C-alpha positions in Angstrom: 0.0 -0.4 14.6 1.2 -3.2 16.9 -0.6 -1.7 19.9 -3.8 -0.8 18.1 -7.3 -2.1 18.9 -8.5 -4.8 16.6 -11.5 -4.7 14.4 -14.1 -7.4 13.6 -14.6 -6.3 10.0 -12.1 -5.0 7.3 -14.2 -2.0 6.5 -17.2 -0.1 7.7 -20.5 -1.5 6.5 -21.6 1.6 4.6 -18.2 3.0 3.8 -18.3 5.8 1.2 -15.0 7.1 -0.2 -14.5 9.8 -2.7 -11.7 11.1 -4.9 -12.6 14.6 -4.0 -12.9 16.0 -0.5 -11.9 18.5 2.1 -9.5 16.3 4.0 -5.8 16.5 3.6 -3.8 14.8 0.8 -1.2 12.3 2.0 2.0 11.0 0.4 1.0 8.8 -2.5 4.2 6.8 -2.5 3.8 5.6 1.0 0.1 4.8 0.4 1.0 2.8 -2.7 3.6 0.8 -0.9 1.1 -0.1 1.9 -1.7 -1.0 -0.6 0.8 -3.1 -2.6 1.7 -5.1 0.5 -2.0 -5.6 1.3 -2.6 -6.8 -2.3 0.2 -9.3 -1.9 -1.4 -10.5 1.4 -4.7 -11.1 -0.4 -3.2 -14.2 -1.9 -3.5 -15.9 1.5 -6.2 -13.7 3.1 -9.0 -13.6 0.6 -11.3 -12.1 3.3 -9.6 -8.7 2.8 -9.8 -8.7 -1.0 -12.9 -6.6 -1.3 -11.7 -3.9 1.1 -8.2 -3.8 -0.5 -9.8 -3.5 -4.0 -11.9 -0.7 -2.8 -9.0 1.3 -1.3 -6.9 0.6 -4.4 -9.1 2.9 -6.4 -7.6 5.9 -4.6 -3.9 5.5 -5.1 -3.5 8.5 -7.4 -4.4 11.2 -4.8 -5.0 9.5 -1.4 -6.6 11.5 1.3 -6.7 11.1 5.1 -10.1 9.3 4.8 -8.5 6.7 2.5 -5.6 6.3 5.0 -8.1 5.7 7.8 -9.9 3.0 5.7 -6.4 1.5 5.1 -5.7 1.4 8.9 -9.1 -0.3 9.5 -7.9 -3.2 7.3 -4.7 -3.5 9.4 -6.8 -3.4 12.6 -8.9 -6.3 11.1 -5.8 -8.3 10.3 -4.6 -7.8 13.9 -7.9 -9.1 15.2 -7.9 -12.1 12.9 -4.2 -13.0 12.8 -4.9 -16.6 13.8 -6.9 -17.2 10.6 -5.2 -19.3 8.0 -5.9 -20.8 4.6 -6.1 -24.6 4.7 -6.4 -26.9 1.6 -7.5 -30.3 2.7 -8.8 -33.4 1.0 -10.5 -36.6 2.0 -8.2 -38.6 -0.2 -5.2 -40.5 1.0 -1.9 -38.7 0.7 -0.7 -41.1 -2.0 -3.8 -40.2 -4.2 -3.2 -36.4 -4.1 -1.5 -34.8 -7.0 -0.9 -31.0 -6.9 -0.6 -29.4 -10.3 0.2 -25.8 -11.0 0.4 -23.6 -14.1 2.0 -20.3 -14.8 2.1 -17.9 -17.7 5.5 -16.3 -17.2 8.6 -16.2 -19.3 
């Protein structure tokens, strides 16, 4: 996908996907790995969250149409690779305190 054309949106505007269809089934293991990678990427790219959530519904029996939607997300990522997530404040560095919480054992 390195040489693919980019896309300005992560999914088509009126994308309709279905669990049933006439298109060919694809390997669910590979599909799940790719979707899992995209779900991880959503932590720093919230702009793809909706599209990744939508495609995640079809991990049980993915079809070619689902794979095409998945490729569209990657084409969007290629087009917008320069986007980043920036946390900024108007406070002085000395006044900033970063606190994090977790619920893990």
